[in-house]
C-alpha positions in Angstrom: -4.1 -122.8 95.2 -3.5 -120.5 92.4 -6.8 -120.6 90.5 -10.1 -121.9 90.8 -12.5 -122.0 88.3 -16.4 -122.4 88.8 -19.1 -123.5 86.6 -22.0 -122.0 88.7 -25.2 -124.2 89.3 -28.2 -121.8 88.4 -30.7 -123.6 90.7 -34.3 -124.9 89.3 -35.0 -127.6 87.1 -35.9 -127.8 83.6 -33.8 -126.8 80.7 -30.4 -126.9 82.9 -31.0 -130.7 83.3 -31.0 -131.1 79.5 -27.8 -129.4 79.3 -25.3 -130.3 81.8 -22.2 -130.6 79.8 -18.2 -131.0 81.1 -16.8 -127.1 81.1 -14.5 -127.9 78.6 -13.3 -124.0 78.4 -12.6 -124.3 82.2 -10.7 -127.4 81.6 -8.8 -125.9 78.9 -7.7 -122.9 81.0 -6.4 -124.9 83.6 -4.6 -126.9 81.6 -2.7 -123.8 80.2 -2.2 -122.5 83.5 -0.8 -126.0 85.0 1.6 -126.1 82.1 2.8 -123.1 83.3 3.3 -124.6 86.6 0.1 -123.0 88.4 -2.0 -125.0 90.7 -5.7 -125.2 89.6 -9.0 -126.3 90.6 -12.2 -126.8 89.0 -15.8 -126.6 90.8 -18.5 -127.8 88.8 -21.3 -126.7 91.0 -23.8 -127.3 87.9 -22.9 -131.0 87.6 -22.8 -131.4 91.5 -25.8 -129.1 92.0 -23.9 -127.3 94.3 -25.4 -124.3 96.6 -23.8 -121.2 96.8 -23.0 -122.0 100.2 -21.0 -125.1 99.4 -19.2 -123.2 96.5 -17.8 -120.6 98.6 -16.8 -123.4 101.2 -14.7 -125.4 98.4 -12.7 -122.6 97.5 -9.3 -122.2 99.2 -8.9 -119.7 101.2 -5.6 -118.8 99.5 -6.8 -118.5 96.4 -5.4 -116.3 94.1 -7.6 -116.0 91.3 -11.2 -117.1 91.1 -12.8 -117.7 87.7 -16.5 -117.9 86.9 -18.4 -119.2 83.7 -20.9 -117.4 83.0 -23.8 -117.9 80.0 -27.3 -116.3 80.5 -28.7 -119.1 82.5 -26.2 -118.6 85.0 -26.3 -114.9 85.4 -28.2 -114.7 88.7 -25.8 -117.1 90.3 -22.7 -115.3 89.4 -24.0 -112.2 90.7 -24.4 -114.1 93.8 -21.4 -116.0 93.8 -18.9 -113.0 92.5 -20.5 -110.6 95.6 -19.7 -113.4 98.1 -16.3 -114.5 96.8 -15.3 -110.7 96.6 -16.3 -110.6 100.6 -15.1 -113.6 101.7 -12.1 -114.1 99.3 -10.9 -110.5 99.5 -7.4 -111.2 98.5 -8.4 -112.9 95.3 -9.2 -111.7 91.8 -12.5 -112.5 90.6 -13.2 -112.7 87.1 -15.7 -114.1 84.6 -16.2 -115.4 81.0 -18.3 -116.9 78.8 -20.7 -116.5 75.9 -22.7 -114.0 78.1 -19.5 -111.8 78.7 -18.6 -112.0 75.3 -22.0 -110.5 74.3 -22.6 -108.1 76.9 -19.5 -107.2 79.2 -20.6 -103.9 80.2 -23.7 -105.6 81.7 -21.6 -107.7 83.7 -19.0 -105.6 84.9 -22.3 -103.2 86.0 -24.4 -105.7 87.4 -21.9 -108.1 89.0 -19.0 -108.1 91.5 -16.0 -109.0 89.3 -12.8 -107.2 89.0 -12.9 -107.8 85.4 -14.0 -110.3 82.6 -12.7 -111.6 79.6 -14.5 -111.6 76.1 -13.9 -114.6 73.6 -11.1 -117.3 74.1 -9.7 -117.4 77.8 -6.4 -119.4 77.4 -4.4 -116.5 76.2 -6.0 -114.1 78.5 -6.0 -116.2 82.0 -2.1 -116.7 81.1 -1.3 -112.9 81.5 -3.7 -112.5 84.4 -2.1 -114.9 86.3 1.4 -113.3 85.4 0.3 -110.0 86.4 -0.8 -111.5 89.7 2.0 -113.3 90.6 4.1 -110.3 89.5 1.7 -107.8 92.0 0.6 -105.9 89.1 -2.9 -105.1 88.3 -4.8 -108.5 87.3 -6.3 -106.5 84.1 -4.1 -104.6 81.8 -3.6 -103.6 77.9 -2.3 -107.2 77.4 -5.0 -109.1 78.4 -6.5 -110.5 75.5 -10.2 -110.0 75.1 -10.2 -108.1 78.8 -12.8 -106.0 80.2 -12.6 -103.9 83.2 -13.8 -100.5 84.7 -11.8 -97.4 85.2 -10.6 -96.4 88.5 -13.6 -94.2 88.7 -16.0 -96.7 87.4 -17.2 -94.7 84.5 -15.6 -95.9 81.6 -15.6 -99.8 80.2 -12.1 -100.4 79.0 -12.2 -103.0 76.5 -8.9 -105.1 75.1 -9.0 -106.4 71.3 -9.4 -110.3 71.3 -6.4 -112.5 70.3 -7.6 -115.3 68.7 -5.9 -118.4 69.0 -4.3 -119.3 65.7 -2.9 -123.1 66.5 -5.6 -125.2 68.5 -2.9 -127.9 68.5 -0.8 -125.7 70.5 -2.6 -125.9 73.4 -2.3 -128.5 76.1 -4.9 -131.2 76.3 -8.0 -129.8 78.8 -7.4 -130.8 82.1 -10.1 -133.2 82.5 -8.5 -134.8 86.0 -9.6 -131.7 87.6 -13.3 -132.2 86.7 -15.5 -134.4 88.8 -16.7 -138.0 87.1 -19.3 -137.1 84.5 -22.6 -139.0 85.4 -26.4 -138.1 85.4 -27.7 -137.2 88.4 
């Protein structure tokens, strides 16, 4: 498996029950990678109500990249999952993206265990990250659109400019086939 995208389950009840939506951003990035010949999976732990242990068990041992969707509601889940994934899947690059990352990349880098994160749209970024991984180069470099990571001494946050998608019609249709059937619990 080349790339696994995870929509974390934040736990609890209430607000999240009313906001369970298909993770279109993850499906769009997976479609970009599939078009480039990579194998992908999406684990929608939020829809399925999966525990961290169930998510971890669902991530293939040979995954090269693991992407975590991050909004303010899933921050604690991403903190837990990123640490567990870095430990259990030590050969994989663990990254995050989503609205919280776009607003607070330094906080994400300093308080979670991700290798790096992506601000803004992830379709260009994921393509470059996977190319770097495939070519055995550092996953995050100056050409990753919106890429953010810590310097080797963990002091400086490196932030790339965001390359906006100019032609949305050029993107492949989201990889809905990778999502579980959408239904209310």
